[in-house]
C-alpha positions as CSV (number, residue, x, y, z in Angstrom):
1,M,91.1,13.6,83.7
2,H,87.1,14.1,83.5
3,Q,85.0,13.9,80.3
4,T,84.3,17.8,80.5
5,H,88.0,18.4,81.5
6,R,88.9,16.3,78.1
7,I,86.3,18.2,76.1
8,T,87.3,21.7,77.2
9,F,91.0,20.7,76.8
10,L,90.5,19.4,73.1
11,A,88.3,22.6,72.3
12,A,91.1,24.7,73.6
13,I,93.7,23.3,71.6
14,A,91.6,23.3,68.2
15,A,90.6,27.1,68.9
16,L,94.3,27.9,69.2
17,F,95.0,26.0,66.1
18,L,92.3,27.7,64.0
19,T,93.2,30.9,65.5
20,T,96.8,30.4,64.3
21,T,96.1,29.3,61.0
22,A,94.1,32.0,60.2
23,F,96.6,34.8,61.4
24,A,98.7,33.1,58.7
25,A,96.4,33.4,56.0
26,D,96.2,37.1,56.7
27,E,99.8,37.6,56.1
28,P,100.6,38.7,52.9
29,A,102.4,35.8,50.5
30,K,106.1,36.4,50.5
31,K,107.7,36.3,47.3
32,E,111.0,35.0,46.7
33,E,113.4,37.9,45.9
34,A,116.4,37.3,43.4
35,A,119.6,38.4,44.9
36,E,120.4,41.8,43.8
37,A,123.1,42.4,41.2
38,V,126.6,43.5,43.1
39,I,128.7,45.9,41.3
40,V,131.2,47.3,43.7
41,G,133.2,50.6,41.8
42,N,132.2,52.2,38.8
43,P,133.9,50.8,35.7
44,P,134.1,53.0,32.9
45,A,132.1,51.8,29.7
46,D,135.3,51.5,27.7
47,S,137.0,49.2,30.3
48,P,136.7,45.4,29.9
49,F,135.1,45.3,33.2
50,G,132.3,47.9,31.8
51,K,131.3,44.9,29.3
52,L,130.5,42.7,32.0
53,K,127.2,41.7,33.3
54,I,125.8,39.6,36.3
55,G,124.8,36.4,35.0
56,M,127.4,35.8,32.3
57,K,129.1,32.3,32.1
58,Y,132.8,32.2,33.3
59,E,133.3,31.4,29.6
60,E,132.2,34.4,28.5
61,V,133.7,36.7,31.1
62,I,137.3,35.1,30.1
63,A,136.4,36.0,26.0
64,I,136.2,39.3,27.5
65,L,139.0,39.5,30.0
66,G,141.6,37.2,29.0
67,K,143.2,34.6,31.6
68,P,143.2,35.7,35.5
69,T,146.0,37.1,37.1
70,S,145.2,34.6,40.1
71,E,142.2,32.9,41.1
72,S,141.2,30.4,43.9
73,S,137.7,28.3,45.0
74,W,136.1,27.4,48.2
75,C,132.7,25.6,49.5
76,T,130.3,28.0,51.2
77,G,128.8,25.5,53.7
78,K,125.4,25.5,51.3
79,Q,126.8,21.8,50.8
80,N,126.0,20.2,53.9
81,I,122.1,21.5,53.4
82,P,120.3,18.3,52.6
83,F,118.0,18.4,49.6
84,Y,120.1,21.5,48.7
85,F,120.5,21.8,45.0
86,G,121.3,25.5,44.1
87,D,124.4,26.5,42.4
88,D,125.8,28.7,45.0
89,R,127.4,25.5,46.9
90,G,130.8,26.8,46.0
91,R,132.5,30.3,45.0
92,A,135.5,30.8,42.6
93,E,137.3,34.3,43.1
94,A,139.5,35.6,39.7
95,H,141.8,38.7,40.2
96,F,142.9,40.6,37.3
97,K,145.6,43.0,37.6
98,G,144.5,46.9,37.2
99,L,140.8,45.9,36.8
100,G,139.2,44.1,40.0
101,K,138.0,40.8,41.6
102,L,135.2,39.1,40.3
103,D,133.2,36.4,42.0
104,F,131.5,33.2,40.8
105,N,128.9,30.4,41.6
106,A,131.4,27.2,41.1
107,T,130.8,23.3,41.4
108,V,132.0,21.3,44.4
109,S,133.2,18.4,45.0
110,M,132.7,16.2,48.2
111,Y,135.3,13.9,49.7
112,P,135.1,11.5,52.6
113,F,135.3,13.1,56.1
114,R,133.0,16.0,54.7
115,I,135.7,17.3,53.0
116,C,134.7,20.1,50.4
117,K,136.7,21.4,47.3
118,G,135.4,24.5,45.2
119,N,135.8,23.6,41.6
120,A,135.2,25.1,38.1
121,P,133.7,28.5,38.2
122,L,130.1,28.7,36.6
123,D,128.3,32.1,36.4
124,L,129.2,35.5,37.4
125,V,128.0,36.8,40.9
126,Y,129.8,39.8,42.2
127,I,131.8,42.6,40.2
128,E,134.3,44.8,42.1
129,Y,136.0,47.1,40.0
130,N,139.4,48.6,41.2
131,P,141.9,49.8,38.8
132,E,144.8,49.7,41.8
133,N,144.1,45.7,42.1
134,T,147.6,44.2,42.1
135,G,146.0,40.8,40.8
136,E,147.1,38.8,44.1
137,L,145.0,37.1,46.3
138,P,144.3,38.7,49.6
139,K,146.6,36.7,52.2
């Protein structure tokens, strides 16, 4: 490659780089949006579900509702993301007969061979009011 072709090639690469970085600088900065509170149904204010707020700790919820009819927990898959330290690596689900279902972020335990198990519920992320809920886990 001749010296002039090399300089032209390098100039083209530099121009391309400067154009893309200038274009990226013109884009408005995107803010991280907090997850919207998810409440399905319309629990009456006098219902125990009416007293719940997204973000409440599991212990606070149990103090209001009592023990769930059934509950389960699982891993979301985010536990496999390197250097991810968010609190939504696990989920826990609690069903209350005659009231509905609640989902919580949960802790996880990692075992050999990349086996993950959801553990203790942390904070409330989802409320589904359904007075016809049987309290049973879905099959």
